[in-house]
C-alpha positions in Angstrom: 69.0 48.3 135.1 66.1 45.8 135.3 63.0 47.3 136.6 60.1 45.4 137.9 56.5 46.9 137.1 54.5 45.3 139.7 53.5 48.5 141.4 52.3 49.9 138.2 50.3 47.0 137.2 48.7 46.8 140.5 47.8 50.3 140.4 46.2 50.0 137.1 44.0 47.2 138.5 43.6 48.9 142.0 45.0 45.8 143.4 46.3 45.9 147.0 49.3 43.8 148.2 46.8 41.9 150.6 44.7 41.2 147.4 47.4 39.5 145.6 48.7 37.8 148.8 45.4 36.2 149.4 44.7 35.2 145.6 48.2 33.8 144.9 49.5 32.4 148.2 52.8 34.6 147.8 54.0 36.0 150.9 53.6 39.6 152.0 57.3 40.1 152.5 58.1 38.7 148.9 55.3 40.8 147.4 56.3 44.0 149.1 59.9 43.5 148.3 58.9 43.1 144.5 56.4 46.0 144.5 59.1 48.2 145.9 61.8 46.7 143.6 63.9 45.9 146.5 64.9 42.4 145.1 68.3 41.0 143.7 66.8 37.9 142.3 63.3 36.8 141.6 62.1 33.2 142.1 60.6 32.0 138.8 57.8 30.3 140.5 56.7 33.7 142.0 57.2 35.4 138.6 55.0 32.8 137.0 52.4 33.2 139.7 52.2 37.0 139.3 52.2 36.8 135.5 49.2 34.3 135.5 47.3 36.2 138.1 47.8 39.4 136.3 47.2 37.9 133.0 50.4 39.2 131.5 53.5 38.0 129.7 56.7 38.3 131.4 57.8 41.0 129.3 54.9 43.2 130.8 56.3 42.6 134.3 60.0 43.3 133.6 61.7 46.3 131.8 65.3 46.7 130.9 66.5 50.3 131.1 69.8 52.1 130.3 69.8 53.7 133.9 72.6 52.2 136.1 71.5 51.1 139.6 73.7 53.2 142.3 72.5 51.1 145.0 
């Protein structure tokens, strides 16, 4: 299973979705879905914006686990 770590990264920096939305131009809906890990696919442009904004590498945003997704 692939996990997105946006919520943890934002929590460490004390960022709100509205902060990221304002600073990156990414829609609230897209950010909320990524934050809650409710996405089936991720737009590369959005991934790049988030990584540049948070000053991280892609591997800091995405994690592969051995868990299977039951959804």
